C-alpha positions, -999 to +999 in steps of 0.1 A: +478+464+437+514+452+438+505+415+439+481+425+407+515+445+392+532+411+401+506+389+386+508+407+350+547+407+349+548+369+357+517+365+329+538+384+305+568+370+312+556+337+308+540+347+276+571+360+262+586+323+264+560+307+255+557+327+218+594+327+220+594+285+221+564+289+193+591+308+173+620+282+177+599+255+168+584+267+138+624+276+130+633+243+127+602+232+106+611+254+081+651+237+082+634+203+082+613+215+046+645+233+030+664+197+041+642+170+029+655+144+003+614+139-004+598+152-034+587+188-031+544+173-031+553+150+000+577+177+018+553+205+012+521+178+029+544+171+057+552+207+065+518+219+064+505+187+090+537+200+117+526+238+112+492+234+118+495+205+152+518+231+164+499+264+160+465+243+178+489+234+205+506+268+208+473+286+208+455+261+228+471+276+263+448+308+258+415+313+251+398+339+228+371+354+251+396+356+283+435+370+270+430+380+229+463+397+229+488+372+232+469+349+206+474+377+177+514+375+189+509+339+182+495+341+151+515+368+140+549+350+147+526+319+125+523+337+099+558+354+093+575+320+100+545+306+067+556+334+043+597+327+052+589+291+042+566+299+013+602+296-013+604+260-001+566+249-006+555+236-039+525+251-057+513+217-067+505+206-028+473+216-021+474+219+015+499+247+008+468+277+000+444+258+021+462+262+055+471+300+045+434+307+041+423+289+073+450+309+089+436+339+076+404+335+086+408+323+125+437+352+122+406+377+113+379+363+134+405+367+169+405+410+154+373+407+152+364+396+188+392+424+203+382+451+223+379+485+214+404+501+231+437+479+213+474+486+219+485+508+191+520+494+199+505+454+193+489+464+162+515+486+145+533+451+151+506+431+137+501+455+103+542+455+097+542+417+099+507+416+081+520+434+053+560+416+053+545+384+052+524+399+021+551+408-002+567+373+003+539+353-003+532+372-036+562+364-045+556+327-047+523+332-065+502+327-028+474+354-028+457+340+001+462+365+028+446+399+008+417+397+032+437+399+064+461+425+046+431+448+036+422+451+074+457+456+078+454+491+063+433+505+088+440+519+122+416+492+137+391+467+128+363+483+133+378+522+127+369+528+092+347+561+089+326+547+064+317+511+081+309+538+116+287+560+095+270+525+086+268+509+121+254+543+132+227+547+108+237+576+096+232+570+058+268+582+041+266+582+001+261+553-020+296+558-040+313+556-003+295+526+005+300+510-021+335+510-022+339+505+008+324+472+006+340+467-024+372+467-010+361+441+019+347+415-002+317+396+012+342+369+031+345+395+057+318+412+054+297+383+067+317+376+092+315+409+104+277+408+104+279+372+120+302+387+150+279+416+153+249+384+160+272+365+182+272+396+204+240+407+202+242+440+183+215+427+163+204+465+148+236+472+143+242+437+121+208+444+102+221+478+088+256+461+081+235+429+066+209+453+043+237+473+030+252+441+014+225+424+007+214+457-018+243+460-029+242+446-069+277+430-070+269+405-043+238+394-057+243+353-052+274+360-027+268+356+010+239+352+026+233+388+034+193+388+031+189+360+057+208+372+082+193+405+073+153+391+081+173+375+110+180+400+126+149+420+115+123+389+136+147+397+164+145+440+166+122+449+141+085+457+148+054+435+130+040+450+106+076+466+091+086+427+093+057+415+076+065+438+049+097+429+040+089+394+040+065+395+012+085+403-007+104+372+000+093+339-020+083+312+000+108+286-013+140+312-008+124+313+023+128+275+030+165+277+013+172+299+043+156+283+069+178+251+056+210+274+056+208+281+094+197+247+102+228+233+084+249+260+102+238+246+135+219+280+141+183+264+150+170+295+170+182+314+138+161+294+114+132+286+144+125+322+143+129+336+108+106+302+102+082+315+126+082+348+114+071+336+076+042+311+089+027+344+106+032+360+075+014+334+051-014+324+082-025+366+084-025+365+046-041+334+043-015+324+013-010+284+011+022+288-007+044+259+009+022+265+034+028+223+047+069+224+044+068+256+063+047+247+087+060+211+091+096+228+096+085+248+125+073+217+140+099+200+142+125+229+153+101+239+176+101+203+189+140+208+192+141+240+209+109+229+236+108+197+245+079+202+266+047+190+254+029+217+270+050+249+255+048+227+221+008+228+224+007+262+237+023+274+209+005+252+179-025+269+194-016+305+195-006+302+157-044+284+147-056+317+161-035+340+136-048+314+106-075+327+083-080+294+064-088+262+071-059+244+056-031+261+079-053+244+111-053+213+095-018+210+092-013+219+125-036+196+140-017+175+115+021+181+132+001+178+167-011+145+159+025+135+145+048+150+178+024+142+208-003+119+190-036+119+222-017+143+243-028+170+222-065+157+217-083+180+231-061+211+216-066+193+178-102+196+183-105+231+198-087+238+166-118+223+147-145+243+163-122+273+159-119+262+119-157+255+117-166+293+124-142+305+099-161+323+076-143+318+045-149+280+047-167+265+022-187+233+013-159+209+007-133+224+038-157+215+060-168+185+047-129+181+056-133+192+089-161+169+097-139+135+076-109+150+106-131+153+139-145+119+130-107+103+130-102+125+157-131+110+180-141+076+163-158+059+196-179+090+199-215+083+178-228+113+189-197+136+173-199+111+140-239+115+132-236+148+139-201+149+114-220+129+091-251+148+092-233+183+084-215+164+061-254+154+038-264+192+046-237+206+028-237+180-004-273+160+000-265+129-020-279+094-022-250+082-002-245+104+020-278+105+031-276+062+038-244+072+056-264+094+079-289+066+080-262+040+090-254+062+122-286+072+137-300+034+130-273+022+161-281+018+195-275+052+209-244+053+232-241+054+269-216+083+278-192+082+308-173+112+313-147+094+329-140+075+299-142+105+272-110+113+253-115+150+254-135+171+285-170+169+281-172+207+281-151+210+244-174+176+235-204+205+244-191+231+219-181+212+192-220+196+191-231+237+197-208+247+167-225+217+145-261+229+155-254+266+141-245+249+105-278+231+108-312+243+091-333+223+119-320+211+153-326+174+151-319+165+190-350+154+199-365+140+169-367+104+161-352+085+125-386+090+104-388+127+117-352+136+107-353+114+078-385+135+061-365+165+066-337+150+048-357+139+019-365+176+013-338+185+011-327+161-014-350+174-044-353+148-076-328+121-056-355+122-031-373+096-051-347+068-055-339+070-016-382+066-018-382+039-045-354+017-027-368+020+005-400+002-006-381-021-025-368-031+007-395-032+024-414-059-008-382-076-001-382-081+037-375-114+046-403-125+066-427-111+035-405-134+011-406-168+033-449-161+030-454-147-005-431-180-009-451-201+009-484-185-007-477-188-046-461-224-037-502-236-022-519-216-052-496-235-074-506-270-065-541-257-060-549-252-092-516-258-116-531-272-146-545-233-154-511-217-149-498-239-177-529-240-198-532-198-200-492-195-208-460-203-199-445-168-196-465-170-159-443-203-153-414-178-155-424-156-137-428-174-114-399-188-115-376-157-124-393-138-093-386-170-067-348-173-077-339-135-074-358-139-044-333-166-029-304-147-045-312-113-026-322-138+006-285-149+005-269-117+002-287-096+025-273-131+049-239-125+040-244-087+044-241-079+006-269-063-004-256-021-006-276+011-016-259+009-051-269-027-053-309-024-045-304+010-070-293-012-094-320-039-090-349-014-091-342-001-123-340-036-144-362-042-172-373-076-189-377-078-223-400-104-237-383-106-275-349-113-264-357-129-232-324-107-212-324-080-187-310-047-190-310-016-168-334+013-179-354+035-153-381+048-176-406+029-202-395+051-229-362+031-222-381-002-231-398+008-260-369+021-277-351-015-266-379-033-283-380-014-313-344-024-320-357-060-326-382-050-346-360-035-373-338-063-371-369-077-376-375-064-410-343-064-417-332-099-416-371-117-408-374-151-384-385-183-408-416-206-386-389-228-379-363-204-363-396-193-343-407-226-335-371-239-328-366-208-302-398-220-283-389-254-282-364-248-269-379-220-237-406-244-231-380-271-222-358-248-203-389-243-181-397-271-180-363-285-162-363-249-139-402-260-126-397-290-118-365-282-095-386-253-083-410-276-072-386-302-062-371-280-040-402-261-027-424-292-021-401-323-009-429-346+003-450-341-029-462-376-038-453-397-072-482-393-089-482-352-085-450-353-104-465-375-126-491-351-133-476-319-135-451-336-157-483-349-184-494-310-183-459-298-193-454-325-221-491-316-230-487-281-226-451-286-253-472-305-280-496-279-272-474-250-286-449-271-310-482-281-333-482-258-360-511-238-363-540-238-390-529-206-409-493-221-409-503-255-418-526-239-454-492-218-460-473-248-464-497-267-483-498-242-506 
């Protein structure tokens, strides 16, 4: 005991000596300020700089957590010294009020952390020093000590009766509460709440923050609402917390989270973000859902470096979700933060998304696309995804997408090389089967095709027409037809040109189309859309043009337009003759090129005979008819 008393006396003596040295140093600075020959603004700025450096030097000799009482004496001496030097300080210097404001806030922070059993003599000395300094500063027009003077009016930092009632949840009178809040002001009250949170007195902090947040005069001042919600997240049960959060707009919540993060309180920001995200998941609300999910994942990644912990928290959140969108957002942040490590968790989330009753056709289609992107090398899974999309919306495009995948050769699976466990993959395929009206596991493509066409309704006829066209225009069939028609043309070429020139046109046009189709097919340019277009092309003999139309009535309407134009602008015989001459000359050139290309070894005699027949047919059709001659003679 004697040793401890001796140590305390020694420490007290050392503290007294240090405080005395500080007082002398500050007096020297005040004398230098008074005798300075520089301008008032420059001398005031220099004094403020020297004052701060001296205070930091001496205050740094004690730690606030271990020995706060000597620091109270340091701040008391500093306040009195600054107040005594205030007559020489220029109001034009912006550092003068700033230094006093920072000094006052630092002193308040120290006082709030003092123990409850504070020495009465030291508190009385502090009160008198603050009141003296306040009067001197007010005489010189400096008012930055008002917060400290408010605390100095009480018998202690936490001894106010109304404050004690609030912190004890005794429900004091509203008038007394408002008077107390107005007296202390938002800055001091915010410091009180932050100190209570720091000391882990969260229930008391929540009570004080709630009273401040509900005070109308503090609206838009301070962050009492966000501090109240942070405290609720730590101490309140889920139901009252969710009820309180439902009254807060999500945009305001995002602003609170950003404020906490910018202040360095990442755990507070994460707890508040988690609470708002859970509230959205439980209510199925998607307003600002992506922003909340992104902030939550970034804060979680900072606080939890373990990938396993990160994935576990994401999976827990997905179990609370009632909408597909939240699950897709969680999948996106997992892919962004941990990539391939989180692939099994993402697939498991997709399974849950497919099982949600709230999922409609579009959202399920999005899930199928997501699964296809997650497992791009698994043919069986891709087939299941595409078949599900077709069953949700049986269109021609989705049908041909299914056909393409089912026509690919089956894949041999190796369990050791699978990106996800085989059990999870089998579970995914089973969930897909629950979405289908049939089970095509042991069907071939023809059987599955028949069932798909029955679901397509009228569009099934388009698929049948395109398939029939493709069968007729297969490369082997085209080559056989080309050879057969060439031989038949050389057997009886005379009959072909005597009957009509239109047969020649049909042969040339058809061969040209077949040749172009073969070239496109070899290059891989034949698509379902092109075949559909080609199947419904119509040919008009009056204008020698093709147009798109899948009904005979459209062809009739097109030809009626020619009749109408003919009635309005009748063509002359010379026009018709000229048009026919041009047509025959064009046919002659096309057919000659076709014959040379199809049968290059043909003899010169055969070539001459063909040309003679072509010339004869030209003379025959260009010669005016008997009726035309008689009309001309008349």
